[in-house]
C-alpha positions as CSV (number, residue, x, y, z in Angstrom):
1,M,-17.2,12.1,0.1
2,S,-20.0,8.9,-0.1
3,I,-19.6,5.8,1.4
4,T,-19.1,4.2,-1.2
5,T,-16.9,6.7,-2.8
6,A,-14.0,6.0,0.5
7,I,-14.2,2.3,0.3
8,A,-13.6,2.4,-3.1
9,V,-10.3,4.6,-1.7
10,Y,-10.1,2.6,0.8
11,F,-9.7,-0.5,-1.2
12,V,-7.3,0.7,-4.1
13,L,-5.1,2.6,-1.5
14,W,-4.6,-0.7,0.5
15,W,-4.2,-2.9,-2.7
16,V,-1.5,-0.2,-3.6
17,V,0.3,-1.0,-0.5
18,L,0.3,-4.2,0.2
19,F,2.2,-4.8,-3.3
20,A,4.6,-2.1,-1.6
21,V,5.2,-3.8,1.5
22,L,5.0,-7.2,0.1
23,P,8.4,-7.6,-1.0
24,W,10.4,-6.4,2.4
25,G,12.2,-8.0,4.6
26,V,11.6,-11.4,2.0
27,R,15.1,-14.4,2.1
28,S,14.8,-16.8,-0.4
29,Q,15.0,-20.5,-0.1
30,E,18.3,-20.1,-2.2
31,E,19.3,-16.9,0.3
32,S,19.0,-18.7,3.5
33,G,20.5,-22.4,2.2
34,E,17.4,-23.8,2.5
35,V,16.2,-25.4,-0.8
36,V,13.6,-27.8,-0.9
37,P,13.6,-30.2,-3.5
38,G,11.2,-29.5,-5.8
39,T,10.5,-26.0,-4.9
40,D,12.1,-22.9,-7.1
41,P,15.3,-21.6,-5.0
42,G,13.9,-18.2,-5.2
43,A,10.7,-18.9,-3.4
44,P,10.7,-17.5,-0.2
45,T,11.9,-18.9,3.0
46,F,9.2,-16.9,5.8
47,P,7.4,-14.3,4.0
48,A,5.4,-13.4,6.8
49,L,2.0,-12.5,5.3
50,W,0.0,-11.6,8.6
51,R,2.6,-9.4,9.7
52,K,2.7,-7.2,6.2
53,L,-1.2,-7.6,5.8
54,M,-1.5,-6.1,9.6
55,W,0.8,-3.2,8.3
56,T,-0.6,-2.6,5.3
57,T,-3.6,-2.0,7.0
58,I,-2.4,0.0,9.4
59,S,-0.6,2.6,7.2
60,S,-3.3,2.8,4.4
61,G,-6.1,3.4,7.4
62,I,-3.2,6.5,8.4
63,M,-3.4,7.6,4.9
64,F,-6.5,7.3,4.1
65,V,-7.9,9.5,7.2
66,L,-5.1,11.8,6.5
67,G,-6.2,12.3,3.1
68,A,-9.8,11.9,3.7
69,L,-8.7,14.8,6.2
70,L,-7.5,16.8,3.8
71,F,-10.4,16.7,1.5
72,R,-12.8,17.7,3.3
73,Y,-11.9,20.8,5.2
74,Q,-9.9,21.8,1.6
75,I,-6.8,22.1,2.4
76,V,-6.0,20.0,-0.7
77,T,-8.3,20.7,-3.6
78,L,-8.1,19.9,-7.3
79,E,-7.3,23.2,-8.3
80,S,-4.6,23.5,-6.1
81,L,-3.2,20.4,-7.6
82,A,-3.4,21.7,-10.8
83,R,-2.1,25.1,-9.7
84,W,1.2,22.8,-8.1
85,L,1.4,20.4,-11.0
86,G,1.2,22.9,-13.4
87,V,-2.0,21.9,-15.0
88,P,-4.1,24.8,-16.5
89,W,-7.3,25.2,-14.6
């Protein structure tokens, strides 16, 4: 895998993980009982974005390294994936 491909794969993986992590632990203003006048009641009170960015980076890094190792040592190949999914190769 070239460096350019690795960066592109990590970039896409990072964004997918970020959108999966964003809703974790979010409480709306309405749920916490602190609605600021002029804002939407569903707006988050404390989104904790830096913590979510940190966990996104750590978890996507671990998933990328595992995927790269599986690809590098040919533990999982395109042929084996096609066989597992029942796609004719």
